[in-house]
TORTOR-298933 format. One line per 8 residues: number of its first residue (from 1); their letters; for each residue x, y, z of C-alpha. Coordinates in nm, 3 decimals, padded with zeros to 5 digits. Layout:
NUM = A = X Y Z ~ ...
***
This chain:
1 = MEASQIQN = 07.319 -06.183 -00.788 ~ 07.251 -06.524 -00.631 ~ 07.559 -06.746 -00.644 ~ 07.356 -07.067 -00.605 ~ 07.142 -06.983 -00.909 ~ 07.456 -06.958 -01.121 ~ 07.629 -07.260 -00.969 ~ 07.326 -07.480 -01.034
9 = LFAGNIRR = 07.363 -07.428 -01.409 ~ 07.677 -07.639 -01.419 ~ 07.775 -08.006 -01.414 ~ 07.840 -08.154 -01.069 ~ 08.221 -08.146 -01.085 ~ 08.225 -07.782 -01.189 ~ 07.950 -07.686 -00.945 ~ 08.149 -07.827 -00.652
17 = LLVQTEID = 08.455 -07.624 -00.752 ~ 08.247 -07.308 -00.789 ~ 08.102 -07.360 -00.441 ~ 08.449 -07.419 -00.293 ~ 08.612 -07.122 -00.470 ~ 08.585 -06.765 -00.346 ~ 08.425 -06.583 -00.640 ~ 08.300 -06.225 -00.665
25 = YDRLYEIR = 07.991 -06.289 -00.877 ~ 07.906 -05.919 -00.892 ~ 08.226 -05.861 -01.091 ~ 08.219 -06.187 -01.286 ~ 08.116 -06.152 -01.650 ~ 08.161 -06.497 -01.807 ~ 08.223 -06.861 -01.722 ~ 08.360 -07.035 -02.030
33 = LRAGRPLF = 08.381 -07.412 -02.081 ~ 08.580 -07.557 -02.373 ~ 08.615 -07.933 -02.419 ~ 08.964 -08.052 -02.327 ~ 09.078 -07.709 -02.213 ~ 09.088 -07.513 -01.885 ~ 08.773 -07.349 -01.754 ~ 08.800 -06.967 -01.760
41 = LTYDKGEC = 08.641 -06.710 -01.532 ~ 08.628 -06.365 -01.694 ~ 08.609 -06.052 -01.480 ~ 08.593 -05.686 -01.580 ~ 08.970 -05.658 -01.529 ~ 09.084 -05.987 -01.683 ~ 09.048 -06.363 -01.660 ~ 09.166 -06.656 -01.450
49 = FLRTKGRE = 09.136 -07.035 -01.437 ~ 08.897 -07.225 -01.213 ~ 09.140 -07.446 -01.019 ~ 09.114 -07.780 -00.841 ~ 09.211 -07.832 -00.477 ~ 09.557 -07.919 -00.603 ~ 09.564 -07.571 -00.762 ~ 09.578 -07.712 -01.114
57 = PYVVTRED = 09.349 -07.557 -01.377 ~ 09.031 -07.763 -01.410 ~ 09.012 -07.919 -01.759 ~ 08.660 -07.940 -01.901 ~ 08.538 -08.279 -02.029 ~ 08.279 -08.369 -02.289 ~ 08.067 -08.508 -02.007 ~ 08.083 -08.169 -01.829
65 = LKETLEYV = 07.947 -08.001 -02.142 ~ 07.672 -08.258 -02.188 ~ 07.563 -08.242 -01.823 ~ 07.575 -07.861 -01.815 ~ 07.362 -07.838 -02.128 ~ 07.107 -08.070 -01.968 ~ 07.088 -07.855 -01.654 ~ 07.066 -07.532 -01.853
73 = SGYSLYAY = 06.781 -07.665 -02.069 ~ 06.596 -07.836 -01.784 ~ 06.648 -08.169 -01.964 ~ 06.431 -08.033 -02.251 ~ 06.685 -07.928 -02.509 ~ 06.425 -07.954 -02.787 ~ 06.238 -07.664 -02.623 ~ 06.536 -07.440 -02.698
81 = EDELRQGY = 06.584 -07.540 -03.061 ~ 06.482 -07.199 -03.196 ~ 06.728 -07.019 -02.969 ~ 07.008 -07.268 -03.036 ~ 06.982 -07.189 -03.408 ~ 07.109 -06.845 -03.308 ~ 07.384 -06.992 -03.090 ~ 07.253 -06.915 -02.743
89 = MSVQGGHR = 06.987 -06.982 -02.479 ~ 06.839 -06.751 -02.215 ~ 06.802 -06.893 -01.867 ~ 06.637 -06.795 -01.540 ~ 06.800 -06.490 -01.389 ~ 06.848 -06.324 -01.728 ~ 07.179 -06.501 -01.794 ~ 07.271 -06.599 -02.149
97 = VGVTGKVI = 07.432 -06.927 -02.246 ~ 07.622 -06.924 -02.574 ~ 07.721 -07.249 -02.747 ~ 07.943 -07.354 -03.034 ~ 07.973 -07.690 -03.207 ~ 07.889 -07.851 -03.539 ~ 07.618 -07.653 -03.716 ~ 07.345 -07.853 -03.893
105 = LDGDRIRG = 07.233 -07.689 -04.216 ~ 06.916 -07.727 -04.419 ~ 07.023 -07.562 -04.743 ~ 07.131 -07.214 -04.633 ~ 06.923 -07.228 -04.316 ~ 07.069 -07.326 -03.978 ~ 06.857 -07.613 -03.848 ~ 07.040 -07.681 -03.524
113 = MKYISCIN = 07.368 -07.767 -03.358 ~ 07.533 -08.085 -03.228 ~ 07.868 -08.200 -03.087 ~ 07.877 -07.896 -02.859 ~ 08.241 -07.800 -02.794 ~ 08.208 -07.476 -02.597 ~ 07.958 -07.327 -02.353 ~ 07.991 -06.964 -02.249
121 = VRLAHQIP = 07.768 -06.843 -01.963 ~ 07.739 -06.465 -01.978 ~ 07.609 -06.332 -01.648 ~ 07.345 -06.061 -01.649 ~ 07.441 -05.755 -01.445 ~ 07.188 -05.502 -01.327 ~ 07.321 -05.185 -01.167 ~ 07.018 -04.978 -01.061
129 = GCADAVMP = 07.112 -04.612 -01.059 ~ 07.407 -04.640 -01.299 ~ 07.224 -04.404 -01.537 ~ 07.165 -04.134 -01.275 ~ 07.437 -03.908 -01.417 ~ 07.301 -03.917 -01.773 ~ 06.924 -03.903 -01.715 ~ 06.907 -03.518 -01.684
137 = YIRKEKWT = 07.058 -03.499 -02.035 ~ 06.814 -03.754 -02.179 ~ 06.481 -03.670 -02.017 ~ 06.314 -03.345 -01.919 ~ 05.957 -03.309 -01.798 ~ 05.810 -03.274 -02.149 ~ 06.097 -03.389 -02.369 ~ 06.304 -03.703 -02.429
145 = AHTLIISP = 06.622 -03.691 -02.634 ~ 06.685 -03.929 -02.921 ~ 06.996 -04.086 -02.767 ~ 07.283 -04.304 -02.891 ~ 07.507 -04.474 -02.634 ~ 07.851 -04.549 -02.782 ~ 08.120 -04.775 -02.638 ~ 08.375 -05.045 -02.722
153 = PRCGKTTL = 08.280 -05.404 -02.630 ~ 08.248 -05.485 -02.256 ~ 08.234 -05.123 -02.148 ~ 07.883 -05.131 -02.005 ~ 07.661 -04.988 -02.278 ~ 07.393 -05.257 -02.239 ~ 07.396 -05.220 -01.860 ~ 07.360 -04.843 -01.895
161 = LRDVIRQL = 07.082 -04.877 -02.154 ~ 06.897 -05.117 -01.923 ~ 06.894 -04.861 -01.641 ~ 06.800 -04.576 -01.877 ~ 06.497 -04.781 -01.984 ~ 06.404 -04.856 -01.621 ~ 06.420 -04.490 -01.521 ~ 06.229 -04.369 -01.828
169 = SNGFGKIP = 05.962 -04.630 -01.756 ~ 05.927 -04.572 -01.381 ~ 06.002 -04.202 -01.380 ~ 06.267 -04.041 -01.160 ~ 06.265 -03.741 -00.930 ~ 05.971 -03.527 -01.041 ~ 05.987 -03.658 -01.399 ~ 05.692 -03.887 -01.484
177 = GVTVGVVD = 05.738 -04.229 -01.639 ~ 05.651 -04.307 -02.002 ~ 05.566 -04.620 -02.198 ~ 05.879 -04.783 -02.339 ~ 05.888 -05.048 -02.611 ~ 06.199 -05.267 -02.616 ~ 06.313 -05.487 -02.903 ~ 06.542 -05.740 -02.733
185 = ERSELAGC = 06.684 -05.923 -03.033 ~ 06.936 -06.130 -02.837 ~ 06.759 -06.150 -02.499 ~ 07.025 -05.937 -02.333 ~ 06.831 -05.633 -02.215 ~ 06.530 -05.795 -02.049 ~ 06.683 -06.141 -02.017 ~ 06.342 -06.302 -02.071
193 = YQGIPQND = 06.291 -06.655 -01.943 ~ 05.977 -06.822 -02.079 ~ 05.859 -06.478 -02.191 ~ 05.902 -06.307 -01.852 ~ 06.174 -06.038 -01.818 ~ 06.428 -06.137 -01.553 ~ 06.584 -05.790 -01.549 ~ 06.400 -05.485 -01.419
201 = LGMRTDVL = 06.313 -05.263 -01.716 ~ 06.043 -05.069 -01.534 ~ 05.668 -05.084 -01.483 ~ 05.568 -04.929 -01.818 ~ 05.794 -05.135 -02.046 ~ 05.681 -05.384 -02.311 ~ 05.936 -05.629 -02.451 ~ 05.956 -05.810 -02.785
209 = DCCPKAQG = 06.198 -06.093 -02.709 ~ 06.418 -06.266 -02.971 ~ 06.278 -06.040 -03.242 ~ 06.486 -05.882 -03.522 ~ 06.527 -05.511 -03.451 ~ 06.399 -05.382 -03.784 ~ 06.076 -05.583 -03.766 ~ 06.034 -05.532 -03.393
217 = MQMLIRAM = 06.055 -05.154 -03.401 ~ 05.776 -05.137 -03.658 ~ 05.567 -05.394 -03.469 ~ 05.588 -05.187 -03.151 ~ 05.490 -04.867 -03.329 ~ 05.185 -05.033 -03.487 ~ 05.063 -05.222 -03.183 ~ 05.191 -05.085 -02.852
225 = SPAVVAVD = 05.191 -04.702 -02.882 ~ 05.526 -04.650 -02.707 ~ 05.654 -04.303 -02.623 ~ 06.010 -04.440 -02.643 ~ 06.155 -04.728 -02.846 ~ 06.479 -04.881 -02.714 ~ 06.714 -05.119 -02.897 ~ 07.066 -05.251 -02.844
233 = ELGKEEDF = 07.337 -05.236 -03.112 ~ 07.201 -05.057 -03.416 ~ 07.395 -05.084 -03.738 ~ 07.241 -05.326 -03.988 ~ 07.123 -05.190 -04.321 ~ 06.767 -05.307 -04.257 ~ 06.756 -05.108 -03.931 ~ 06.767 -04.778 -04.120
241 = RAVEAVIH = 06.407 -04.772 -04.244 ~ 06.283 -04.891 -03.907 ~ 06.461 -04.599 -03.740 ~ 06.298 -04.366 -03.992 ~ 05.959 -04.514 -03.898 ~ 06.027 -04.457 -03.527 ~ 06.128 -04.094 -03.584 ~ 05.835 -04.014 -03.814
249 = SGCRLIAT = 05.586 -04.176 -03.577 ~ 05.674 -03.930 -03.304 ~ 05.838 -04.190 -03.079 ~ 06.174 -04.119 -02.923 ~ 06.465 -04.355 -02.988 ~ 06.724 -04.480 -02.737 ~ 06.991 -04.707 -02.887 ~ 07.349 -04.828 -02.856
257 = AHGENVEA = 07.636 -04.878 -03.100 ~ 07.987 -05.023 -03.094 ~ 08.260 -04.762 -03.132 ~ 08.544 -04.572 -02.968 ~ 08.398 -04.224 -03.013 ~ 08.128 -04.020 -03.187 ~ 08.343 -03.945 -03.493 ~ 08.425 -04.311 -03.558
265 = VLATPFFA = 08.062 -04.419 -03.532 ~ 07.924 -04.141 -03.750 ~ 08.183 -04.220 -04.016 ~ 08.022 -04.560 -04.084 ~ 07.772 -04.567 -04.374 ~ 07.475 -04.656 -04.153 ~ 07.520 -04.378 -03.899 ~ 07.632 -04.126 -04.160
273 = GLKKMRVF = 07.281 -04.156 -04.300 ~ 07.127 -04.094 -03.958 ~ 07.361 -03.798 -03.908 ~ 07.228 -03.638 -04.229 ~ 06.876 -03.682 -04.090 ~ 06.992 -03.522 -03.763 ~ 06.829 -03.803 -03.570 ~ 07.018 -03.801 -03.240
281 = DRYIVLGK = 06.999 -03.521 -02.984 ~ 07.246 -03.684 -02.746 ~ 07.555 -03.903 -02.779 ~ 07.684 -04.071 -02.463 ~ 08.034 -04.219 -02.493 ~ 08.159 -04.483 -02.248 ~ 08.509 -04.604 -02.177 ~ 08.692 -04.844 -01.948
289 = EKRAGIIR = 08.982 -04.666 -01.783 ~ 08.955 -04.829 -01.439 ~ 08.628 -05.017 -01.471 ~ 08.343 -05.066 -01.716 ~ 08.082 -04.794 -01.749 ~ 08.303 -04.484 -01.723 ~ 08.131 -04.191 -01.898 ~ 08.388 -04.028 -02.124
297 = GIFDGRGV = 08.155 -03.762 -02.256 ~ 07.800 -03.645 -02.327 ~ 07.750 -03.457 -02.654 ~ 07.461 -03.280 -02.826 ~ 07.340 -03.358 -03.177 ~ 07.624 -03.151 -03.328 ~ 07.887 -03.342 -03.133 ~ 07.950 -03.051 -02.893
305 = PC = 08.006 -03.146 -02.526 ~ 07.698 -03.079 -02.311
***
């Protein structure tokens, strides 16, 4: 991860402090700016303040937020209006910039946002090879398992899914690659910038960026003939029929879900329905004992450890 690429997203005062401060960007998850409050750096094991030379926490100003937003948008904020309606922007490098402020409504529809009060830069992390341990359970020479990756927030499920997609797409060992269709509803998997994926999802992967999962899954099936469809964070009611369409089309499904364990996830109404259909062949459960991405268990479709 290039430190300068991240530093250049921020207002001059903050950028200078970032340059002067020893920061492990490979372990840094978020840089959060709130007007009138200290600037936080969030790591996988906790958070700390960005401090001035006098060792006082740096307090973010309105001007810092304004200047940072200008840098992030390339001085063309209007070009990001569609993304801002959803509360975030994707920037070069695959990083995601979340914003909060006063929401402008047009009836029930969000038209935009002004008076920005918080900017949260979530850094994209690619860890090539992090899926090595699970790939033999997901992909054989002539078979791919319908797979659900389960974890609590910030435990690495999106990072793991990203590498699973890359390895399915490129192939690994003696296993050939397959065409993968990705619905990247929140621009987190591919991290597209101006339509081009900034994260490596493999040579045979097609991405629908900023597209609702339910619609995107059906669009991919109709138009792109994927062998595998991959999505992050299933769980909405409208996703159910789209999952049915994926299964009945002959495509394989790789997805993630929030949860502590298999039992808790399958107890929710959405996944209880998929359990009755016996959709998933594999459940991969992640935890965070010492670091993100710890594999707690790999289970078959019955919930029995593999």
